[in-house]
C-alpha positions in Angstrom: -0.2 0.1 -0.1 1.3 3.7 -0.8 2.4 5.2 1.9 2.0 8.9 0.7 -0.6 10.9 3.5 -1.5 13.6 0.8 -5.5 14.1 2.3 -7.8 13.1 -1.3 -11.1 13.0 0.6 -12.3 14.6 4.1 -15.9 13.8 5.0 -17.0 15.9 8.1 -20.2 15.4 10.2 -21.8 14.0 7.3 -25.8 13.7 7.4 -27.6 11.9 5.1 -31.8 11.5 4.9 -34.1 9.1 3.6 -37.8 9.8 2.9 -40.1 7.3 4.0 -43.4 7.2 5.5 -44.2 11.3 4.1 -41.5 12.5 5.9 -37.5 13.2 6.0 -35.6 10.6 8.1 -32.3 11.0 9.0 -30.2 7.5 8.4 -26.5 8.5 8.6 -25.6 10.5 11.9 -22.8 13.0 11.4 -19.8 10.3 10.5 -16.2 11.6 9.9 -13.5 10.2 6.9 -10.3 10.8 5.8 -8.6 9.4 3.3 -5.2 9.8 1.9 -3.8 9.3 -1.9 -2.8 5.5 -2.3 -5.1 4.4 1.1 -7.9 2.0 1.2 -10.4 2.6 3.8 -13.1 -0.7 5.0 -16.4 0.4 5.7 -17.8 -2.6 7.2 -21.5 -3.2 9.4 -24.8 -5.3 9.1 -27.3 -4.4 6.5 -28.5 -0.7 6.3 -25.5 0.2 8.6 -25.3 3.4 5.7 -21.9 1.6 3.6 -22.9 2.1 0.2 -25.3 5.4 1.2 -21.6 6.6 2.8 -19.7 5.3 -0.7 -22.0 6.8 -2.7 -21.8 10.1 -0.9 -18.4 10.1 -1.4 -19.0 11.3 -5.0 -21.4 13.9 -3.9 -24.7 11.4 -5.0 -27.6 10.7 -3.2 -29.9 7.8 -4.3 -33.5 8.5 -4.8 -35.0 9.1 -1.8 -32.0 10.1 -0.1 -30.2 13.7 0.3 -27.5 14.8 1.8 -28.3 17.4 4.5 -25.5 18.3 6.7 -21.6 18.1 6.7 -19.1 18.7 4.2 -17.4 15.8 1.2 -14.3 17.6 0.1 -12.6 15.8 -2.7 -9.4 17.2 -3.2 -9.8 20.7 -2.2 -13.5 20.5 -4.0 -16.7 21.0 -1.9 -18.9 18.7 -3.3 -21.8 19.6 -1.1 -21.4 22.7 -3.4 -20.1 21.8 -6.6 -22.9 22.2 -9.4 -24.6 19.1 -11.1 -22.7 19.4 -14.0 -18.9 19.8 -12.6 -19.9 16.6 -10.1 -20.9 14.5 -13.0 -17.4 15.7 -14.9 -15.8 14.3 -12.0 -17.9 10.9 -11.7 -16.0 8.2 -13.7 -12.8 10.3 -14.7 -11.6 10.9 -11.2 -13.8 9.1 -8.9 -15.1 6.0 -10.2 -17.7 3.3 -8.7 -17.6 -0.4 -8.9 -21.6 -1.7 -8.0 -22.4 -4.5 -5.8 -24.9 -5.7 -9.0 -23.2 -5.8 -11.9 -25.7 -7.7 -13.9 -27.8 -4.6 -12.9 -25.3 -2.1 -13.3 -24.6 -2.8 -17.3 -27.2 -1.7 -19.9 -28.4 -5.2 -21.8 -28.9 -3.9 -25.0 -25.0 -2.5 -25.4 -21.7 -4.3 -25.5 -19.2 -4.9 -22.7 -16.4 -2.7 -24.7 -19.0 0.0 -25.6 -19.6 0.3 -22.1 -16.3 0.0 -20.8 -14.9 2.8 -23.6 -17.5 5.5 -23.3 -15.8 7.7 -20.1 -12.4 7.1 -20.8 -13.6 8.4 -24.8 -15.9 10.7 -23.5 -13.6 12.9 -21.2 -11.2 12.6 -23.7 -8.2 10.5 -22.2 -8.5 8.2 -25.1 -9.6 7.7 -28.8 -11.8 4.8 -29.5 -9.0 2.1 -30.3 -6.5 3.4 -27.3 -9.6 2.9 -25.3 -10.4 -0.5 -26.5 -6.9 -1.9 -26.6 -6.8 -0.7 -23.0 -10.0 -2.6 -22.0 -8.4 -5.7 -23.3 -5.7 -5.2 -21.4 -7.3 -5.0 -18.4 -9.2 -7.8 -19.3 -6.2 -9.5 -19.2 -5.4 -8.5 -16.1 -8.4 -9.1 -14.3 -7.9 -13.0 -16.0 -11.1 -13.0 -17.7 -11.0 -15.6 -20.5 -10.5 -14.7 -24.0 -10.0 -11.1 -23.7 -9.5 -9.7 -26.8 -12.5 -11.1 -27.5 -15.2 -11.3 -24.3 -15.4 -7.5 -24.0 -17.7 -8.0 -27.5 -20.3 -9.9 -26.0 -23.4 -8.4 -24.5 -24.0 -8.5 -20.5 -26.3 -11.6 -20.9 -23.9 -13.8 -22.7 -21.0 -13.9 -19.6 -21.3 -15.4 -16.3 -22.2 -13.3 -13.1 -18.5 -13.2 -12.1 -17.1 -12.6 -15.3 -19.2 -9.6 -15.5 -18.2 -8.2 -12.2 -14.8 -8.6 -13.5 -15.3 -6.5 -16.4 -17.0 -3.8 -14.4 -13.7 -3.7 -12.0 -11.8 -3.2 -15.4 -14.5 -0.5 -16.6 -14.0 2.0 -13.0 -10.3 1.2 -13.9 -10.3 2.8 -17.0 -10.1 6.5 -16.4 -7.5 5.6 -13.7 -9.3 7.2 -11.2 -8.0 8.9 -8.2 -10.6 7.1 -6.1 -12.6 3.9 -6.5 -16.0 3.2 -4.2 -15.9 -0.9 -4.2 -18.9 -1.8 -3.2 -19.0 -5.6 -2.6 -16.9 -6.2 -5.8 -16.6 -10.0 -5.1 -20.2 -10.8 -3.6 -20.6 -12.8 -7.0 -17.4 -14.3 -6.9 -16.2 -18.0 -6.0 -13.3 -18.2 -4.0 -10.9 -19.0 -6.4 -11.7 -15.9 -9.0 -11.8 -14.0 -5.9 -8.2 -14.1 -4.9 -7.6 -13.0 -8.7 -10.0 -9.8 -8.3 -8.4 -8.8 -5.0 -5.4 -9.3 -6.1 -5.9 -7.2 -9.2 -7.4 -4.7 -7.4 -4.5 -4.7 -5.0 -2.0 -4.5 -7.8 -3.8 -1.5 -9.2 -4.3 0.7 -6.0 -0.2 0.0 -5.6 0.7 1.0 -9.1 -1.4 4.2 -9.9 -1.7 5.3 -6.2 -5.2 5.0 -5.9 -7.2 5.7 -2.7 -10.0 3.2 -2.4 -13.4 2.9 -0.1 -13.8 -1.1 0.1 -17.1 -1.3 1.0 -17.6 -5.7 2.1 -19.7 -7.3 4.9 -17.0 -9.8 4.6 -14.1 -9.2 7.3 -11.5 -11.8 6.0 -11.7 -10.0 2.7 -11.2 -6.3 4.2 -8.3 -7.4 6.1 -6.5 -8.4 2.5 -7.4 -4.9 1.1 -7.9 -2.2 3.9 -5.0 0.0 5.3 -8.2 1.0 7.7 -11.1 -0.7 9.0 -14.4 1.5 9.8 -16.9 -0.1 11.7 -20.8 1.6 11.3 -23.9 0.1 12.9 -27.5 2.3 11.9 -25.5 5.0 10.2 -23.2 5.8 13.3 -19.6 4.9 13.6 -18.7 2.3 16.1 -15.0 2.5 15.8 -12.3 3.0 13.6 -8.7 1.7 13.5 -5.9 0.6 11.4 -6.4 -2.9 9.9 -4.1 -5.3 12.3 -5.3 -3.2 15.3 -8.9 -3.7 14.7 -8.2 -7.5 14.2 -6.0 -8.0 17.1 -8.2 -6.3 19.6 -11.9 -4.8 18.6 -13.0 -2.2 22.0 -16.8 -2.0 21.3 -18.9 -5.3 21.3 -20.8 -4.6 18.3 -17.3 -4.9 16.8 -16.5 -8.1 19.0 -19.9 -9.4 17.8 -19.3 -9.4 14.3 -15.8 -10.8 14.5 -17.8 -13.9 16.8 -20.3 -14.9 13.5 -20.5 -17.9 11.3 -20.9 -19.8 15.0 -24.0 -22.0 13.4 -23.3 -25.1 12.5 -26.2 -27.8 12.6 -26.0 -31.4 12.7 -25.3 -33.1 9.4 -27.7 -35.6 8.1 -27.6 -38.7 6.2 -29.7 -39.7 3.5 -32.0 -42.7 4.4 -31.8 -46.0 3.4 -33.8 -48.9 2.4 -36.1 -49.6 -0.9 -38.4 -46.8 0.0 -36.1 -43.9 0.5 -37.0 -42.1 -2.5 -34.9 -38.8 -3.6 -37.6 -35.7 -4.3 -35.3 -34.7 -6.7 -32.8 -36.8 -8.7 -30.4 -35.6 -11.6 -29.8 -38.6 -14.0 -27.0 -37.9 -17.0 -27.6 -34.8 -17.4 -26.1 -32.6 -20.3 -27.1 -29.2 -21.1 -25.5 -26.5 -23.5 -26.1 -22.7 -24.7 -26.0 -23.0 -28.3 -23.5 -25.0 -29.8 -21.3 -24.5 -26.6 -21.7 -27.6 -24.0 -21.9 -26.6 -20.6 -22.9 -29.5 -18.5 -21.5 -33.0 -18.9 -23.3 -36.0 -17.5 -24.4 -34.5 -14.7 -25.9 -36.7 -11.4 -26.6 -36.4 -7.9 -29.5 -36.6 -5.7 -31.2 -34.9 -3.1 -33.7 -36.3 -0.5 -36.3 -34.6 1.8 -35.6 -32.8 4.5 -31.4 -32.7 3.4 -29.4 -29.8 1.8 -27.4 -30.2 -1.1 -24.3 -27.5 -1.4 -23.0 -27.2 -5.1 -20.1 -25.6 -5.3 -17.7 -24.5 -7.9 -15.8 -21.6 -9.8 -18.2 -19.2 -11.5 -19.2 -20.8 -15.0 -18.5 -24.1 -13.9 -22.2 -25.3 -14.5 -23.8 -24.3 -11.0 -27.1 -22.3 -12.2 -27.3 -24.4 -14.9 -28.0 -27.3 -13.2 -30.4 -25.6 -11.8 -31.9 -24.0 -14.9 -32.0 -28.0 -15.6 -33.8 -29.0 -13.3 -36.9 -26.3 -13.2 -37.2 -26.3 -16.8 -36.1 -23.5 -17.6 -33.2 -24.8 -19.5 -33.9 -28.3 -21.2 -31.2 -31.1 -20.9 -29.8 -32.2 -24.4 -29.4 -35.6 -22.7 -30.3 -37.1 -19.5 -33.5 -36.3 -17.2 -35.0 -34.7 -13.8 -36.9 -36.8 -11.3 -39.3 -35.3 -9.1 -40.4 -38.2 -6.3 -39.5 -41.2 -9.0 -41.2 -39.3 -11.3 -40.0 -38.3 -14.8 -40.3 -34.2 -15.0 -41.0 -32.9 -18.4 -37.7 -30.9 -19.9 -39.5 -27.8 -20.3 -41.3 -25.9 -17.7 -44.1 -25.2 -19.8 -45.2 -28.9 -20.1 -44.9 -29.2 -16.6 -48.5 -29.4 -14.5 -49.0 -25.9 -11.8 -48.6 -28.7 -8.7 -45.3 -29.9 -10.4 -44.4 -26.3 -10.8 -45.1 -25.5 -7.5 -43.4 -28.0 -5.8 -39.6 -26.7 -6.8 -38.9 -22.8 -6.4 -35.7 -20.8 -6.6 -34.2 -18.1 -4.6 -32.0 -15.8 -7.4 -28.4 -14.9 -6.7 -29.1 -11.2 -8.0 -32.0 -9.9 -5.6 -31.7 -6.2 -7.6 -32.5 -7.7 -11.0 -34.9 -10.8 -9.3 -37.6 -8.2 -8.4 -39.7 -5.9 -10.4 -38.8 -2.7 -8.7 -42.2 -1.0 -9.6 -44.2 -3.5 -7.6 -45.1 -3.7 -3.9 -43.5 -6.0 -1.7 -46.9 -7.3 -0.9 -47.3 -8.3 -4.1 -44.5 -9.5 -4.6 -44.7 -11.9 -1.8 -48.6 -12.4 -2.4 -48.4 -13.1 -6.3 -47.3 -16.7 -5.9 -49.4 -17.4 -2.5 -52.6 -16.2 -4.9 -51.1 -18.1 -8.1 -50.5 -21.7 -6.4 -52.8 -21.3 -3.1 -55.8 -19.5 -4.4 -55.8 -17.2 -1.2 -57.4 -13.8 -1.7 -58.6 -10.7 0.2 -57.7 -11.0 4.2 -56.4 -14.7 3.9 -53.7 -13.6 1.0 -52.6 -10.5 3.0 -52.8 -12.6 6.2 -49.9 -14.6 4.4 -48.1 -12.0 3.0 -47.7 -10.5 6.7 -46.9 -13.9 8.3 -43.9 -14.3 5.4 -42.9 -10.8 6.6 -42.6 -11.8 10.1 -40.8 -14.6 8.9 -38.3 -13.2 7.0 -37.9 -10.2 9.9 -38.8 -7.8 8.0 -42.2 -5.8 10.0 -45.7 -6.1 8.0 -46.4 -2.5 8.7 -43.4 -1.2 7.2 -42.3 -2.9 4.6 -46.1 -4.4 3.2 -46.4 -1.4 0.7 -42.6 -0.5 0.1 -41.1 -1.1 -3.2 -37.8 -3.1 -3.9 -35.3 0.3 -4.0 -36.6 1.7 -1.0 -35.0 -1.6 0.6 -30.9 -2.4 1.1 -29.6 -5.4 -0.2 -30.1 -7.6 2.3 -33.7 -6.7 2.8 -34.2 -7.1 -1.0 -32.7 -10.7 -0.8 -34.8 -12.0 1.8 -37.8 -10.8 0.0 -37.2 -13.3 -2.5 -36.5 -16.1 -0.2 -40.5 -15.2 1.1 -41.5 -15.3 -2.7 -40.0 -18.7 -2.9 -42.0 -19.5 0.2 -45.3 -18.6 -0.8 -45.7 -21.5 -3.0 -45.3 -24.0 0.0 -42.8 -25.9 -2.1 -41.3 -29.2 -1.3 -38.1 -28.1 -2.7 -36.2 -25.1 -3.1 -33.2 -23.9 -4.8 -31.0 -21.5 -3.1 -28.6 -19.8 -5.3 -26.0 -17.7 -3.8 -28.9 -16.1 -1.1 -26.4 -15.3 1.3 -23.7 -13.8 -0.6 -25.4 -10.0 -0.8 -25.7 -10.5 3.4 -23.5 -9.7 6.0 -22.3 -12.0 7.7 -24.5 -11.1 10.8 -28.0 -11.5 8.9 -26.3 -14.1 6.8 -26.3 -16.6 10.0 -29.8 -14.9 10.6 -31.0 -16.4 7.4 -29.2 -20.2 7.7 -30.7 -20.3 11.1 -34.2 -19.8 9.6 -33.8 -21.5 6.5 -32.7 -24.4 8.6 -36.1 -24.2 11.1 -38.0 -23.9 7.8 -36.9 -27.0 6.5 -37.1 -29.0 9.8 -40.9 -27.5 10.2 -41.5 -28.4 6.4 -39.1 -31.0 5.6 -38.0 -29.1 2.9 -35.2 -29.9 0.2 -32.5 -27.0 -0.2 -30.4 -27.2 -3.1 -27.4 -24.5 -2.2 -26.0 -23.1 -4.8 -22.5 -21.4 -3.3 -19.1 -20.4 -3.3 -19.0 -19.7 0.6 -17.8 -22.8 2.0 -18.2 -21.3 5.4 -21.9 -21.5 4.2 -21.4 -25.3 3.2 -19.9 -26.1 6.3 -22.7 -24.2 8.5 -25.7 -25.8 6.7 -24.7 -28.7 4.2 -25.4 -32.1 4.6 -23.6 -33.4 1.3 -21.4 -31.5 -1.3 -21.3 -31.8 -5.3 -18.5 -30.2 -7.0 -18.4 -29.2 -10.4 -15.9 -27.8 -12.5 -16.1 -27.0 -16.3 -19.8 -28.5 -16.4 -18.5 -32.0 -14.8 -19.1 -33.5 -11.2 -15.6 -33.9 -9.9 -16.4 -34.9 -6.2 -19.4 -35.3 -4.2 -20.3 -36.9 -0.9 -21.4 -36.1 2.8 -20.0 -33.1 4.2 -17.4 -34.3 6.8 -15.9 -36.6 3.9 -15.7 -34.1 1.4 -13.7 -31.6 4.3 -11.5 -34.3 5.3 -8.9 -35.0 3.2 -7.4 -36.3 0.6 -9.4 -34.0 -1.8 -9.6 -34.0 -5.5 -6.9 -31.4 -6.6 -9.9 -28.9 -7.7 -11.6 -29.5 -4.5 -8.0 -28.8 -2.9 -8.0 -25.6 -4.4 -11.4 -24.2 -3.4 -10.8 -24.9 0.0 -7.1 -23.2 0.6 -8.6 -20.1 -1.3 -10.9 -19.2 1.5 -9.8 -16.2 3.0 -8.6 -16.3 6.7 -8.7 -13.0 9.2 -5.3 -12.3 8.5 -4.0 -9.2 6.8 -1.2 -11.4 5.4 -2.5 -14.2 4.2 -3.7 -13.2 0.7 0.2 -12.4 0.5 1.6 -15.8 2.0 -1.1 -17.7 -0.2 0.3 -16.2 -3.3 3.7 -16.8 -2.6 3.3 -20.0 -1.4 1.4 -20.6 -4.8 4.7 -19.1 -7.0 3.1 -16.2 -8.0 5.8 -13.6 -8.7 3.6 -11.2 -10.5 0.0 -10.2 -8.5 -1.6 -10.0 -11.3 -0.6 -13.3 -12.3 -2.9 -15.3 -9.7 -5.3 -16.9 -12.0 -2.4 -18.8 -13.7 -1.7 -21.3 -10.6 
């Protein structure tokens, strides 16, 4: 990290209000922040703490429904609270860049990735088009995107979530800004890809003396990135200290509680045996393809009632594609899917309403999975109405019950819209929507990846309680091996569309491992500021940008 101490950003007594229930309510209460050139400040705290709101305010920006109501935001001598909007627009993207949590929601689906990447350097006359495209390809290569000379000419929906997140990181770096706001930039990434991105981000910060605000709920990740950590709770600063000091000796009880999370670990279940033991879901030798490209190759595994099977693998390995095949969204080209011993029609359009009800899905990207123009009550109520025929008072009662289950107070959230919710709250609404159909099997596609660790643990406990109460079966798609340890009964490891290892969780976490499983396990960040550097050295990486070659 840089040793230069020139102040780049100074925020004093920042106050931000949000509009709710026809009045303005203060949501950020007098936060101070000082950032020097080349330094990285980590902002951590649970969902709703104000991390993203403060990060956006560092650009002189307040999201819809919010306003900066007090305090000073001084960037390189410029007071952003009084700067005209036209000047702020010129600043954003050129000298201050932002990497959003959800790349899928941030890219324009109608334009190629490279066209969106080159827009800022061309607009600000930093580079001409051909120069900007060449630089984009070099950044894609540095971030270890596949086919760096070609991938930018695809549309956002034609790459995986992890690849799109890396493309957004490259886009933020296009103008070599003085300050980058990283808002959960590795949330959507598997552990091996995360190492590549973290290494590349750290490399860029060092190489260009770039300052950064790194917003995350993953304490092990922020330990690798930040010089200083600031802890937030409900819009207020709890404490701030250099990273090593914060990790070794947190002073406040709330900070200590963050350090102590992920204690939940439910007892592991064993699959039933005997002639009457029938999987609720049986995936039998399926292949799948997108156009001419084969993405699944002879994938097979079973999920029994009341059990959780975790499906893990890198971005683009085929985890979510397998889920699409199970739900009928992508018909397999070979093999079959069975529910309770009954062969399912490959296409969801050919399945009965009862067959559709049995299997529900919670999506990874809550930002794109929830219609921003529909109230929360209707989002949750639609499946209850469609599958259960509920109307009127019974429907409202069911929605209230589901909101209580996901720990969102019905009186406050019933009439809200998704943009009025935090990322964690939106993901919980997605969980409630899946539960509304009373399914017997739920596919959880990275359901805790957008949640801070305190909330994530609560969600895991909630899902476990629901599983015990309703004998639900879960397919848990995740790159978070801490989640696997907490909740899984069995583990399926997929690499490049093939199952390379599967079995009970205790066996999967006990050596010897398949080499790919071993790579995944060794790539989980630890609460040690030197972990990433040590790992790269152990893997023989001389250039931090070569992390993916190992």
